[in-house]
Structure formats: structure tokens, C-alpha cells
C-alpha positions, -999 to +999 in steps of 0.1 A: +167+098+183+168+130+204+138+152+210+136+190+211+105+206+228+082+229+207+066+259+223+040+285+212+050+321+215+028+322+246+053+298+263+029+268+262+046+235+252+027+220+223+049+190+212+084+181+202+106+174+171+132+147+166+167+148+153+192+119+148+223+125+169+243+108+141+236+139+119+253+161+146+284+140+150+270+113+174+291+124+204+304+157+217+341+164+211+352+190+237+387+193+221+372+201+187+349+227+202+378+244+220+398+245+187+368+261+169+363+287+196+400+296+197+401+298+158+370+320+157+384+345+183+418+345+166+401+356+134+384+385+152+417+401+162+429+432+143+466+433+140+478+470+136+515+465+139+530+460+104+564+470+091+579+463+057+606+438+050+632+442+022+610+423-002+582+449+003+603+480-005+603+495-040+637+495-056+662+475-076+679+444-063+712+451-079+743+460-058+747+498-058+784+498-068+812+473-071+827+457-040+863+470-043+882+498-058+859+527-050+874+536-016+839+534+000+824+509+024+808+478+010+772+483+001+745+460-011+711+469-028+692+501-020+665+481-002+690+470+025+679+474+061+710+495+069+700+522+044+675+550+050+642+540+034+652+503+033+632+474+047+633+463+083+655+435+093+629+418+115+596+433+104+564+429+124+538+410+105+503+398+114+503+361+119+478+347+093+462+313+093+479+302+125+445+290+139+428+280+107+406+250+108+397+228+078+362+231+065+353+196+077+363+204+112+344+237+112+313+219+100+316+192+126+322+218+153+289+237+149+271+204+147+287+193+179+279+226+195+242+220+187+244+184+200+259+196+233+231+222+237+205+195+231+221+172+256+220+200+282+184+207+274+192+242+262+176+240+228+139+248+221+117+255+191+092+283+189+062+277+167+047+303+144+071+332+153+061+360+129+065+398+131+046+422+109+069+450+118+100+455+139+091+455+176+118+449+201+094+448+231+073+421+215+102+399+208+117+404+242+083+394+258+082+362+237+118+352+247+109+359+283+079+336+282+102+309+266+128+314+294+155+325+269+155+363+275+188+364+294+211+349+268+202+332+235+208+327+198+176+329+178+181+307+147+157+314+118+154+298+083+165+328+063+168+366+064+138+381+082+143+419+085+115+424+110+129+397+134+165+409+129+156+445+136+135+435+167+164+415+182+195+435+174+190+458+205+184+430+229+214+424+252+231+390+248+208+380+220+218+372+184+195+366+155+211+343+129+200+324+098+207+287+102+233+289+074+254+313+095+255+294+128+289+288+142+303+269+172+314+300+191+281+319+190+261+287+198+283+279+229+285+316+239+248+319+248+228+298+273+199+290+250+195+281+214+161+290+201+149+278+166+118+288+148+100+258+134+111+267+099+146+272+112+147+238+127+134+222+095+161+241+076+187+227+101+175+192+095+177+197+057+212+211+061+227+184+082+210+157+062+226+171+031+261+172+046+258+137+062 
């Protein structure tokens, strides 16, 4: 079993929680993590260059007129690339699905990312993190006391509008529900901070998918 330290919002360590590494893939797979990061970044790209091929042009596919006997040059359908308004011969199209990962690999990737963070002692749990209203300064002070102010992902059990609004203006800080964690964001930041309820939700999630 692996242990994750538990802290109060004041920064005082009050205990630890356990998690079975088998639920997170047993071992870290660097190649899989790289594939997950590359696939995630590929999906963030916006391809603006698009031109239409012959199949995308409106018009009939029949030959405009017969091959011989008209005295004119040979001509194919109106959508031909040599006619004005026709399709491009070699159109530019956005590559789609070139870096797609199967669901099982994506699931194992975010589990492995958490496992890697735990092995590097970059995961901690904050107990009793509640906010009555959005307050960026208060959340920033809490993360500073926990040693995670510079760069972290704050994983919570579900949607909490007060915590989300408090953290959205903090630099290099993401607030994410446990169900939305992905390998790229976990690896991108130095610290992974769970609320106690968030860590319990993680245990329930990985046990369900085991």
C-alpha cells in the first residue's frame, strides 16, 4: 500500500490515507504517459486550413458532354478540378484521429500519472477545505501553507462553484473534479492536491474501474 499525507488548511500534517498501487496500474509506464500527453495536445490544435475536394462540391457527376464529335476539348464533370468552381486536386484537410488513444489507454494513463506523482511525493490531501464564498486570497493562502502555491492541480469531489471561482485566477493552478482529471494536466503541474472528499471519490472511481 502507498500512503498520501493529509494536512489541515493551516498546513499542519494530521495523518495519511492509503491507496493500493494496483488500482493505479502497479507501475509507471513512461511511454504511455508520453502518448497520452501528445494525444491531448494534438486535440487542442485548431486547424484553419481547409479546402474542398471534388466530392465536397455541389453539382452533378455526369460528364458535361460526349467525348467526341463536338469539336471541343474533352471534359469531365462540372466538379472537376480544372474547371472554375470545381474542387481542389489536393485539398488541405485537418488530420483527424491521428493521435487518438483507446479509452482503456486513456484511463490507464491518468491512473499512471497519479501513481507517478505519489511516488515522487507530489500528492497531498487537504482536510476540510470549504469556502462560504469565492475568495481568491484565502485559497491562495491555503495553497501557500501547503507548499503547493507555485503550480498545482486541486482535485475536488464534484463541482464546487466557490472553490472554482476562487482558484480560476491563480496562476498555474487548475481546479478540477476528480472525474475530469487527465494525464496531461496532472503531469503539467508540480503538485496534485486532493480534498479529502476528492480523494475518497478517486478511490471509489479506481476501485470501480479495477
